[in-house]
VMD Tcl script that draws the C-alpha trace (Angstrom):
set ca {
  {29.36 3.93 -35.94}
  {25.97 2.89 -37.26}
  {23.05 4.90 -35.96}
  {20.69 3.05 -33.58}
  {17.46 3.99 -31.87}
  {19.00 3.61 -28.42}
  {21.89 5.93 -29.31}
  {19.48 8.49 -30.74}
  {17.25 8.35 -27.65}
  {20.22 8.91 -25.36}
  {21.33 11.82 -27.54}
  {17.85 13.32 -27.35}
  {18.21 13.24 -23.57}
  {14.57 12.44 -22.93}
  {12.19 14.65 -21.04}
  {13.65 13.45 -17.75}
  {16.44 16.02 -17.78}
  {13.96 18.79 -18.46}
  {11.63 18.02 -15.57}
  {11.74 19.92 -12.29}
  {10.99 18.28 -8.95}
  {7.85 20.38 -8.45}
  {6.44 19.06 -11.72}
  {7.30 15.51 -10.65}
  {5.45 15.93 -7.38}
  {2.41 17.43 -9.06}
  {2.10 14.80 -11.77}
  {3.55 11.71 -10.10}
  {5.84 11.38 -13.13}
  {9.10 9.49 -12.81}
  {10.56 8.90 -16.23}
  {11.97 5.44 -16.72}
  {15.64 4.59 -17.36}
  {16.00 3.14 -20.85}
  {17.51 -0.16 -19.69}
  {14.62 -0.77 -17.28}
  {12.09 -0.05 -20.04}
  {14.03 -2.39 -22.35}
  {13.90 -5.30 -19.89}
  {10.20 -4.62 -19.29}
  {9.27 -4.81 -22.99}
  {11.55 -7.79 -23.58}
  {9.86 -9.77 -20.78}
  {6.47 -8.82 -22.21}
  {7.57 -10.02 -25.65}
  {8.75 -13.34 -24.22}
  {5.37 -13.95 -22.61}
  {3.33 -12.88 -25.65}
  {5.38 -14.94 -28.09}
  {5.28 -18.03 -25.89}
  {1.47 -17.75 -26.00}
  {1.02 -17.22 -29.75}
  {3.81 -19.62 -30.80}
  {2.85 -22.20 -28.14}
  {6.41 -22.63 -26.88}
  {7.89 -22.42 -23.40}
  {8.97 -18.97 -22.19}
  {12.49 -20.21 -21.43}
  {12.87 -21.31 -25.05}
  {11.80 -17.89 -26.28}
  {14.17 -16.18 -23.83}
  {17.13 -18.29 -24.99}
  {16.46 -17.48 -28.63}
  {16.10 -13.77 -27.89}
  {19.47 -13.85 -26.13}
  {21.13 -15.88 -28.91}
  {19.11 -15.47 -32.12}
  {22.01 -16.75 -34.21}
  {21.63 -20.19 -32.57}
  {18.48 -20.79 -34.63}
  {18.23 -17.97 -37.19}
  {15.37 -19.48 -39.15}
  {13.09 -19.75 -36.12}
  {14.20 -16.35 -34.84}
  {13.42 -14.78 -38.22}
  {9.96 -16.32 -38.29}
  {9.24 -15.04 -34.80}
  {10.55 -11.57 -35.62}
  {8.30 -11.31 -38.70}
  {5.43 -12.10 -36.38}
  {6.40 -9.55 -33.75}
  {6.73 -6.58 -36.10}
  {3.00 -6.99 -36.82}
  {2.08 -6.70 -33.14}
  {0.21 -3.68 -31.87}
  {1.97 -2.14 -28.88}
  {0.84 0.83 -26.77}
  {2.07 2.92 -23.87}
  {-1.08 4.55 -22.40}
  {1.01 6.91 -20.21}
  {3.41 7.87 -22.99}
  {5.69 10.50 -21.50}
  {8.83 10.79 -23.61}
  {8.13 7.49 -25.37}
  {10.87 5.47 -23.69}
  {8.85 2.23 -23.73}
  {7.99 2.67 -27.41}
  {11.65 3.38 -28.21}
  {12.76 0.42 -26.06}
  {10.36 -1.91 -27.90}
  {11.55 -0.78 -31.33}
  {15.17 -0.88 -30.17}
  {14.67 -4.49 -29.05}
  {13.35 -5.39 -32.50}
  {16.14 -3.40 -34.15}
  {18.84 -5.39 -32.37}
  {17.26 -8.66 -33.53}
  {17.01 -7.36 -37.10}
  {20.67 -6.35 -37.13}
  {21.81 -9.67 -35.64}
  {19.75 -11.65 -38.17}
  {20.67 -9.31 -41.05}
  {17.03 -8.74 -41.95}
  {15.33 -5.92 -43.86}
  {15.28 -2.72 -41.78}
  {11.97 -1.88 -43.39}
  {10.35 -4.36 -41.02}
  {11.21 -2.00 -38.17}
  {9.37 0.82 -39.92}
  {6.34 -1.45 -40.10}
  {6.61 -2.06 -36.33}
  {6.98 1.67 -35.63}
  {3.67 2.37 -37.35}
  {1.99 -0.21 -35.09}
  {3.55 1.21 -31.92}
  {1.26 3.79 -30.32}
  {1.70 6.49 -27.71}
  {-1.13 7.96 -25.60}
  {-0.70 11.02 -23.41}
  {-2.83 13.71 -21.82}
  {-0.44 16.44 -22.97}
  {0.23 17.12 -26.67}
  {3.88 18.17 -26.22}
  {5.40 14.76 -25.37}
  {3.47 13.06 -28.17}
  {4.51 15.71 -30.71}
  {8.14 15.48 -29.63}
  {8.10 11.68 -29.92}
  {6.52 11.77 -33.39}
  {8.94 14.41 -34.67}
  {12.00 12.48 -33.54}
  {10.79 9.05 -34.61}
  {9.52 10.23 -37.99}
  {12.94 11.75 -38.64}
  {14.63 8.48 -37.68}
  {12.39 6.37 -39.92}
  {12.08 9.03 -42.64}
  {8.32 9.03 -42.34}
  {5.78 11.85 -42.21}
  {4.78 12.46 -38.55}
  {1.17 11.52 -39.27}
  {2.30 8.01 -40.19}
  {3.00 7.40 -36.50}
  {-0.23 6.85 -34.60}
  {-0.90 8.43 -31.24}
  {-3.70 9.76 -29.06}
  {-3.80 13.01 -27.12}
  {-6.41 13.43 -24.41}
  {-7.62 11.95 -21.16}
  {-7.36 8.19 -21.66}
  {-10.02 7.64 -18.98}
  {-12.55 9.12 -21.39}
  {-12.79 5.69 -22.98}
  {-15.98 6.56 -24.85}
  {-13.79 8.87 -26.93}
  {-10.57 6.85 -26.78}
  {-12.12 3.57 -27.93}
  {-13.88 5.31 -30.82}
  {-10.79 7.20 -31.99}
  {-7.84 6.24 -34.14}
  {-5.68 4.26 -33.45}
  {-7.36 2.43 -30.54}
  {-10.65 1.88 -32.36}
  {-8.94 0.08 -35.25}
  {-6.82 -2.11 -32.96}
  {-9.73 -3.05 -30.70}
  {-11.81 -3.94 -33.75}
  {-9.04 -6.39 -34.65}
  {-9.01 -7.99 -31.18}
  {-6.88 -5.67 -29.08}
  {-3.26 -4.84 -28.32}
  {-0.58 -7.50 -28.07}
  {1.41 -5.51 -25.51}
  {0.50 -2.71 -23.12}
  {3.61 -1.30 -21.44}
  {4.47 1.77 -19.41}
  {5.10 3.56 -16.15}
  {1.84 5.28 -15.14}
  {1.84 8.21 -12.69}
  {1.88 7.54 -8.94}
  {-0.66 9.97 -7.52}
  {-2.94 9.62 -4.50}
  {-6.25 11.43 -4.19}
  {-4.99 13.59 -1.35}
  {-3.94 16.98 -2.77}
  {-5.10 15.86 -6.25}
  {-8.86 15.97 -5.82}
  {-9.45 17.85 -9.08}
  {-7.65 15.15 -11.05}
  {-9.75 12.39 -9.49}
  {-12.95 14.40 -9.87}
  {-12.26 14.70 -13.59}
  {-11.57 10.97 -13.78}
  {-14.88 10.22 -12.06}
  {-16.71 12.45 -14.54}
  {-16.15 9.76 -17.19}
  {-18.14 6.49 -17.01}
  {-14.92 4.41 -17.05}
  {-13.38 6.46 -14.23}
  {-16.55 6.35 -12.15}
  {-16.91 2.59 -12.61}
  {-13.38 1.87 -11.38}
  {-13.06 4.53 -8.67}
  {-12.25 3.33 -5.15}
  {-11.75 5.44 -2.07}
  {-8.04 5.80 -1.21}
  {-6.97 4.39 -4.57}
  {-3.87 5.46 -6.46}
  {-4.28 6.99 -9.90}
  {-2.21 4.28 -11.56}
  {-4.95 1.75 -10.73}
  {-6.92 3.29 -13.58}
  {-4.13 2.43 -15.99}
  {-4.20 -1.23 -14.97}
  {-7.95 -1.34 -15.60}
  {-7.36 0.42 -18.92}
  {-4.57 -1.96 -19.86}
  {-6.83 -4.97 -19.33}
  {-9.49 -3.33 -21.50}
  {-6.97 -2.65 -24.29}
  {-5.36 -6.10 -24.33}
  {-6.16 -8.85 -26.78}
  {-6.90 -12.32 -25.44}
  {-3.53 -13.63 -24.30}
  {-2.05 -10.15 -24.59}
  {0.50 -9.04 -22.00}
  {0.64 -5.91 -19.87}
  {3.99 -4.88 -18.39}
  {3.87 -1.94 -15.97}
  {6.12 -0.31 -13.41}
  {4.12 0.57 -10.31}
  {4.38 0.47 -6.54}
  {3.45 -2.73 -4.73}
  {0.93 -1.13 -2.40}
  {-2.04 -2.27 -4.46}
  {-1.34 -5.87 -3.40}
  {-3.03 -5.27 -0.05}
  {-4.24 -1.64 -0.03}
  {-7.79 -1.00 1.14}
  {-8.39 1.12 -1.95}
  {-7.29 -1.68 -4.27}
  {-9.92 -4.32 -3.49}
  {-11.84 -3.74 -6.72}
  {-8.66 -3.70 -8.77}
  {-7.46 -6.99 -7.28}
  {-10.84 -8.59 -7.95}
  {-10.76 -7.45 -11.59}
  {-7.21 -8.68 -12.11}
  {-7.94 -12.05 -10.49}
  {-11.04 -12.64 -12.59}
  {-9.74 -11.46 -15.97}
  {-6.26 -12.94 -16.13}
  {-3.16 -13.69 -14.09}
  {0.36 -12.53 -13.35}
  {3.09 -14.08 -15.45}
  {6.04 -12.24 -13.90}
  {6.63 -10.14 -10.80}
  {9.90 -8.37 -9.99}
  {10.10 -6.69 -6.59}
  {12.89 -4.19 -6.04}
  {14.23 -4.25 -2.50}
  {15.78 -1.39 -0.61}
  {13.77 1.45 -2.05}
  {12.66 2.98 -5.30}
  {13.74 2.45 -8.88}
  {13.83 6.22 -9.18}
  {16.35 8.37 -7.38}
  {13.84 11.19 -6.82}
  {11.11 8.91 -5.46}
  {12.73 7.63 -2.29}
  {10.65 5.25 -0.22}
  {8.56 3.79 -3.03}
  {8.10 0.03 -3.01}
  {8.54 -0.45 -6.76}
  {7.56 -3.54 -8.69}
  {7.53 -4.43 -12.37}
  {4.73 -6.85 -13.13}
  {3.59 -8.65 -16.24}
  {0.01 -9.79 -16.54}
  {-1.76 -11.80 -19.22}
  {-5.41 -11.31 -20.03}
  {-7.67 -14.34 -20.25}
  {-5.50 -17.09 -18.74}
  {-4.70 -18.68 -15.40}
  {-1.02 -19.56 -15.18}
  {1.92 -19.59 -12.84}
  {3.98 -16.50 -12.08}
  {7.77 -16.14 -12.06}
  {8.53 -14.13 -8.91}
  {11.89 -12.37 -8.53}
  {13.24 -10.34 -5.63}
  {15.79 -7.86 -6.95}
  {18.43 -6.92 -4.36}
  {19.23 -3.28 -3.62}
  {22.96 -3.92 -3.85}
  {25.48 -3.58 -5.34}
  {24.51 0.02 -5.97}
  {27.17 0.21 -8.68}
  {24.99 -1.99 -10.88}
  {22.03 -0.51 -12.70}
  {18.60 -1.75 -11.58}
  {18.12 -3.53 -14.90}
  {21.37 -5.44 -14.44}
  {20.49 -6.41 -10.87}
  {17.13 -7.59 -12.22}
  {18.81 -9.74 -14.88}
  {21.27 -11.21 -12.38}
  {18.80 -11.77 -9.53}
  {19.07 -15.25 -8.11}
  {16.09 -15.17 -5.76}
  {13.43 -16.64 -8.05}
  {10.37 -18.78 -7.41}
  {7.36 -19.97 -9.39}
  {4.04 -19.19 -7.69}
  {0.59 -20.51 -8.57}
  {-2.43 -18.17 -8.65}
  {-3.67 -19.93 -5.52}
  {-0.46 -19.03 -3.70}
  {-0.72 -15.39 -4.77}
  {-4.40 -14.62 -4.07}
  {-5.41 -14.93 -0.41}
  {-8.82 -15.82 0.93}
  {-9.31 -12.08 1.58}
  {-8.55 -11.32 -2.07}
  {-5.16 -9.71 -1.37}
  {-2.04 -10.48 -3.41}
  {1.01 -12.02 -1.75}
  {4.42 -12.76 -3.23}
  {7.06 -14.65 -1.30}
  {10.23 -16.58 -2.08}
  {9.52 -19.11 0.63}
  {7.17 -21.85 -0.60}
  {6.34 -22.92 2.93}
  {4.92 -19.53 3.85}
  {1.53 -19.78 2.09}
  {0.93 -23.23 3.58}
  {2.01 -22.02 7.03}
  {-0.33 -19.04 6.79}
  {-3.23 -21.26 5.74}
  {-2.54 -23.60 8.66}
  {-2.44 -20.71 11.16}
  {-5.69 -19.27 9.82}
  {-7.39 -22.67 9.80}
  {-6.40 -23.28 13.43}
  {-8.13 -20.05 14.51}
  {-11.87 -19.98 13.99}
  {-12.28 -16.21 13.94}
  {-10.56 -12.98 12.98}
  {-9.43 -10.19 15.26}
  {-12.01 -7.82 13.79}
  {-14.86 -10.10 14.88}
  {-13.94 -9.54 18.53}
  {-12.13 -6.20 18.62}
  {-12.74 -2.67 17.46}
  {-9.77 -1.35 15.50}
  {-9.79 2.43 15.38}
  {-7.41 5.27 14.64}
  {-6.52 7.97 17.07}
  {-7.47 11.62 16.88}
  {-7.42 13.83 13.80}
  {-7.38 17.42 15.00}
  {-7.26 19.03 11.59}
  {-4.54 21.39 12.82}
  {-2.02 19.95 15.29}
  {0.53 22.73 15.26}
  {1.25 26.02 13.52}
  {4.86 26.87 12.62}
  {5.35 29.02 15.70}
  {3.16 27.31 18.30}
  {0.92 24.34 18.96}
  {-2.76 24.66 18.09}
  {-4.42 21.54 19.49}
  {-1.14 19.73 20.28}
  {1.09 21.73 22.61}
  {4.11 21.30 24.80}
  {3.45 21.61 28.56}
  {5.38 24.89 28.52}
  {3.18 26.28 25.74}
  {-0.01 25.24 27.52}
  {1.15 26.94 30.73}
  {2.27 30.11 28.98}
  {-1.05 30.37 27.14}
  {-2.99 29.82 30.39}
  {-5.07 27.04 28.88}
  {-7.67 25.51 31.18}
  {-6.32 22.25 32.60}
  {-9.72 20.55 32.48}
  {-9.47 20.61 28.66}
  {-5.94 19.23 28.53}
  {-5.08 15.54 28.28}
  {-1.71 13.79 27.88}
  {-0.81 13.26 24.21}
  {1.59 10.64 22.86}
  {3.47 10.06 19.62}
  {3.47 6.72 17.81}
  {7.22 6.42 18.41}
  {6.44 6.05 22.12}
  {4.80 2.66 21.55}
  {7.19 -0.28 21.43}
  {6.62 -4.01 21.40}
  {5.29 -4.83 24.86}
  {5.62 -1.36 26.34}
  {4.34 2.20 26.11}
  {6.28 5.27 27.16}
  {3.98 6.99 29.67}
  {5.94 10.24 29.77}
  {3.69 12.62 27.85}
  {5.83 15.07 25.91}
  {2.78 16.92 24.62}
  {-0.67 17.90 25.78}
  {-3.82 17.81 23.69}
  {-6.57 20.39 23.85}
  {-9.37 17.83 23.87}
  {-12.60 19.46 22.70}
  {-14.76 16.78 21.07}
  {-17.85 18.88 20.37}
  {-19.83 21.97 21.14}
  {-19.46 23.58 24.58}
  {-22.14 25.91 25.83}
  {-20.76 29.40 26.53}
  {-17.29 28.28 25.43}
  {-15.83 31.79 25.34}
  {-17.00 32.55 28.89}
  {-16.18 29.21 30.52}
  {-12.82 28.66 28.84}
  {-11.39 32.10 27.96}
  {-7.81 30.82 27.69}
  {-8.65 28.14 25.13}
  {-11.00 30.47 23.26}
  {-8.36 33.21 23.05}
  {-5.71 30.75 21.87}
  {-7.83 29.03 19.20}
  {-9.28 32.30 17.93}
  {-5.87 33.12 16.47}
  {-6.36 30.21 14.06}
  {-10.11 30.51 13.55}
  {-9.94 31.19 9.82}
  {-7.99 28.02 9.07}
  {-9.92 25.93 11.61}
  {-13.17 27.01 9.97}
  {-12.03 25.63 6.62}
  {-11.97 22.04 7.89}
  {-14.56 19.81 6.20}
  {-16.51 18.89 9.33}
  {-16.80 22.54 10.32}
  {-18.00 23.60 6.86}
  {-20.54 20.76 6.94}
  {-21.86 21.88 10.32}
  {-20.77 18.70 12.12}
  {-18.26 20.41 14.44}
  {-17.93 23.92 15.85}
  {-14.85 25.75 14.64}
  {-12.98 25.24 17.94}
  {-13.49 21.44 18.23}
  {-11.28 18.59 17.08}
  {-12.05 17.35 13.58}
  {-12.33 13.65 14.52}
  {-12.17 13.38 18.33}
  {-13.10 9.66 18.46}
  {-14.55 8.48 21.77}
  {-13.06 9.42 25.12}
  {-13.52 5.93 26.55}
  {-11.24 4.53 23.86}
  {-8.34 6.61 25.17}
  {-9.12 6.38 28.88}
  {-9.92 2.69 29.38}
  {-7.91 -0.53 29.05}
  {-6.67 -1.02 25.49}
  {-3.98 -2.32 23.20}
  {-2.16 0.29 21.14}
  {-0.03 -0.17 18.03}
  {1.73 2.35 15.74}
  {0.65 2.32 12.11}
  {4.25 1.80 10.98}
  {6.83 -0.27 12.83}
  {9.76 -2.59 12.22}
  {8.06 -5.31 14.25}
  {4.70 -6.24 15.74}
  {4.77 -3.42 18.30}
  {1.59 -4.15 20.26}
  {1.42 -2.90 23.84}
  {-1.20 -2.89 26.59}
  {-1.99 0.12 28.73}
  {-4.82 1.13 31.04}
  {-3.45 4.66 31.42}
  {-5.08 7.61 29.61}
  {-3.28 7.43 26.27}
  {-4.41 9.99 23.71}
  {-2.71 9.83 20.34}
  {-3.03 10.87 16.73}
  {-4.24 8.89 13.71}
  {-0.82 7.25 13.40}
  {-1.77 5.13 16.43}
  {-4.39 2.38 16.38}
  {-6.48 1.49 19.41}
  {-7.71 -2.08 19.88}
  {-10.57 -2.58 22.33}
  {-13.06 -5.43 22.81}
  {-16.21 -4.79 20.84}
  {-18.44 -5.28 23.87}
  {-16.36 -2.75 25.82}
  {-16.50 -0.23 23.00}
  {-20.26 -0.58 22.58}
  {-21.00 -0.44 26.32}
  {-18.90 2.64 27.04}
  {-19.76 4.75 24.01}
  {-19.44 8.37 25.23}
  {-22.19 10.85 24.55}
  {-19.91 13.39 22.88}
  {-20.68 16.03 25.52}
  {-17.67 18.03 26.59}
  {-18.87 18.53 30.18}
  {-16.69 16.15 32.14}
  {-14.83 15.98 35.40}
  {-11.38 14.49 35.83}
  {-10.78 12.33 38.90}
  {-7.16 11.28 39.31}
  {-6.22 9.55 36.07}
  {-9.79 8.53 35.11}
  {-12.45 10.60 33.40}
  {-16.16 10.43 34.28}
  {-19.14 12.20 32.81}
  {-20.67 14.91 34.93}
  {-23.14 13.55 37.48}
  {-21.58 10.06 37.60}
  {-19.41 9.39 40.63}
  {-16.28 7.26 40.56}
  {-17.99 4.69 42.80}
  {-21.02 4.53 40.52}
  {-18.82 4.15 37.46}
  {-16.95 1.27 39.09}
  {-20.22 -0.34 40.12}
  {-21.50 -0.12 36.53}
  {-18.28 -1.68 35.28}
  {-18.57 -4.56 37.76}
  {-22.21 -5.13 36.83}
  {-21.32 -5.23 33.16}
  {-18.59 -7.75 33.85}
  {-20.92 -9.86 35.99}
  {-23.64 -9.83 33.32}
  {-21.23 -11.14 30.73}
  {-21.58 -8.18 28.40}
  {-17.90 -7.41 28.81}
  {-16.63 -10.83 27.75}
  {-12.94 -9.91 27.63}
  {-11.43 -8.73 30.90}
  {-8.45 -6.50 31.57}
  {-6.43 -9.69 32.06}
  {-7.54 -10.92 28.62}
  {-6.34 -7.68 27.07}
  {-2.93 -8.08 28.70}
  {-2.74 -11.66 27.44}
  {-3.82 -10.62 23.94}
  {-1.13 -7.94 23.83}
  {1.47 -10.59 24.66}
  {0.04 -13.02 22.10}
  {0.12 -10.38 19.36}
  {3.77 -9.62 20.12}
  {4.90 -13.21 19.45}
  {6.82 -14.45 16.42}
  {3.63 -16.17 15.26}
  {2.01 -12.78 14.64}
  {5.21 -11.15 13.42}
  {5.22 -13.81 10.71}
  {1.54 -13.48 9.84}
  {1.65 -9.67 9.61}
  {4.83 -9.71 7.51}
  {3.38 -12.15 4.99}
  {-0.33 -11.30 5.01}
  {-0.18 -7.68 6.10}
  {1.04 -4.54 4.38}
  {4.74 -3.80 4.05}
  {6.81 -0.90 2.83}
  {10.22 -2.45 2.44}
  {11.10 -3.84 5.88}
  {8.51 -1.68 7.64}
  {5.18 -3.18 8.65}
  {2.20 -0.99 7.83}
  {-0.25 -1.88 10.58}
  {-3.43 -0.38 9.21}
  {-7.00 -1.28 10.08}
  {-7.60 -3.94 7.42}
  {-4.66 -6.27 8.19}
  {-5.24 -5.78 11.91}
  {-8.88 -6.81 11.58}
  {-7.91 -9.79 9.42}
  {-5.45 -11.24 11.97}
  {-6.47 -14.77 12.99}
  {-7.54 -15.11 16.61}
  {-8.23 -18.31 18.56}
  {-11.37 -18.80 20.62}
  {-10.04 -18.29 24.14}
  {-12.64 -20.57 25.73}
  {-11.84 -23.58 23.57}
  {-8.13 -22.75 23.81}
  {-8.16 -22.60 27.62}
  {-5.65 -25.46 27.94}
  {-2.89 -23.24 26.56}
  {-4.42 -19.77 26.71}
  {-4.99 -19.75 30.48}
  {-1.30 -20.45 31.27}
  {-0.32 -17.74 28.78}
  {-2.72 -15.29 30.44}
  {-1.44 -16.11 33.92}
  {2.14 -15.56 32.77}
  {1.29 -12.27 31.05}
  {-0.70 -10.86 33.97}
  {1.94 -11.86 36.52}
  {4.73 -10.24 34.50}
  {2.73 -7.08 33.80}
  {1.72 -6.68 37.45}
  {5.39 -6.89 38.44}
  {7.00 -4.73 35.75}
  {4.25 -2.81 33.93}
  {5.38 -4.07 30.53}
  {5.63 -7.21 28.37}
  {9.03 -6.62 26.77}
  {10.81 -9.64 28.19}
  {12.12 -11.90 25.42}
  {11.79 -15.00 27.60}
  {8.05 -14.63 28.16}
  {7.53 -13.77 24.49}
  {9.23 -17.02 23.49}
  {7.22 -18.97 26.05}
  {4.01 -17.37 24.79}
  {4.95 -18.20 21.21}
  {5.65 -21.83 22.12}
  {2.35 -22.11 24.00}
  {0.42 -20.70 21.04}
  {2.14 -22.81 18.39}
  {1.75 -26.00 20.39}
  {-1.77 -25.14 21.53}
  {-2.90 -24.45 17.96}
  {-1.30 -27.77 16.97}
  {0.77 -26.23 14.22}
  {2.89 -28.69 12.29}
  {6.64 -28.87 12.70}
  {6.98 -27.59 9.13}
  {4.93 -24.48 9.92}
  {6.81 -23.81 13.17}
  {10.10 -24.17 11.29}
  {8.87 -21.77 8.59}
  {8.02 -19.17 11.22}
  {11.39 -19.57 12.94}
  {13.31 -19.32 9.65}
  {11.37 -16.25 8.55}
  {11.85 -14.39 11.83}
  {15.55 -15.30 11.96}
  {16.05 -13.90 8.44}
  {14.37 -10.64 9.45}
  {16.55 -10.29 12.55}
  {19.83 -10.58 10.66}
}
mol new
graphics top color blue
foreach p $ca { graphics top sphere $p radius 0.5 }
foreach p [lrange $ca 0 end-1] q [lrange $ca 1 end] { graphics top cylinder $p $q radius 0.2 }
display resetview
């Protein structure tokens, strides 16, 4: 059997088989299956050739699949492609470079053309990597295959974010002087800044890294910025990444750069999990992006099944395809959205236009507590079971009920506290003397508690919570929502409801500003309400009534109950699923999408809002929850009709929700 590049690569085994899981976790490296890399470079080639040859992509695709149908044209195109400059800036074992050359090799064999053309293409195919070993291994193997000296194959070893060096070094300097790369392809590392601070600090030490750094970004964002910088006008970048950058807070600058400097040509979203067996839970996408043009995007949703088929084959056979315009992809907030349902963008725009404000204009959206040390392996530290708190003789005046995000459901909170929180928001005078039980308990963990950032910076004493938030936020009326849920799990409660950062607390801005606590830890607990020392319950109630009467507190308890019901409707389930953040079927209800939710003006919407509020308050006063499906449907109907949404938009919402409930 004749030797081929693909057969040789499979015989080499790739670096994937040599990597251990610990190394994967440290580097974010997930080496790409050959067939996936092959489809990625082939799609990139289709898009680049359609641009330079000024033909439709479908025509290029047909000729790639059946080159013998028009051998003269195919030969002309192939002679063009072998002169392209192609680079993988996150080289690894060179699978994308091998896939690109293998793609050309198959065309050469089919068309019975000179194999020397492939050698010419190999010289123009470049590999960049931080580590010298993968590059050296690639060059050794490929030079043996093409019977070339290793130095004939161009590569770059070093930190690619040091662009001052990269862009002045061979081979990038020569290619950029000629206009840039035709194709940039690869699978950059998926690494967050958490636990990889040194890596990000090094990146920020270079001007390119500092210019493109964003808080909470992923490291692969740098490679997208780099790809754009390396591309020629009309050049195509094809990368495997996660889809979180579409809406992530740390991706705002990246999205702005991508929107202004080019457009997506193709987007494949892989449902049901990751492309990589050792990276479960990733929301993987393969996108293709062209620099310097505004054009439509071919969007494909690749099903997770049948599992017997390789991901590349499911990608090729996917039937869920839609063409999206740049205007349908980029929202008014600058986020990216991809959907198979053409009515969804129009429905979203209609919903947003019918509401003259966003949720964040009226409500504070804040995370729960970050203690910095919830529990040690053998016992709770700040978060304890009731039995632990009793056994340790912790002072009850410091303990508050603590809830998990799983205890918040749509319309209802579980008020059975399974844990207690040692709530110490700040410095306490004579802490050791006044609270010997808590002092004795926390002293066991003093060394680790003292290493927390706020303690080292002198913001908190060693025994206090890292980010205690404000006590009023937990004690007063509020809407709570878990940061991850299968549905829009908003619930109202006026009970003390302390929770961790995986819970979000929604309170009216006026309420939050009026009842900002002083941060003092000297407080007295009366029943289920907490008051600062020296302020009686009667005085506190009088202040509350005065605030309400003065109009400072514009949203009442009843309004909060009504808002919780409104947010639990299908209208908001639809908006959050399309406009919000998703990880597969799970909604990621973080601060940004919550603040961006459209919200009607309750005064001008009184004709439908007041009946909704009356229904919500009546039901809540009877049952203490808003779980009933009947009132949710009634509330949804009132909102849709009151906002005067079109029949088409209402139908789109119904269809979407029905598909999610299957």
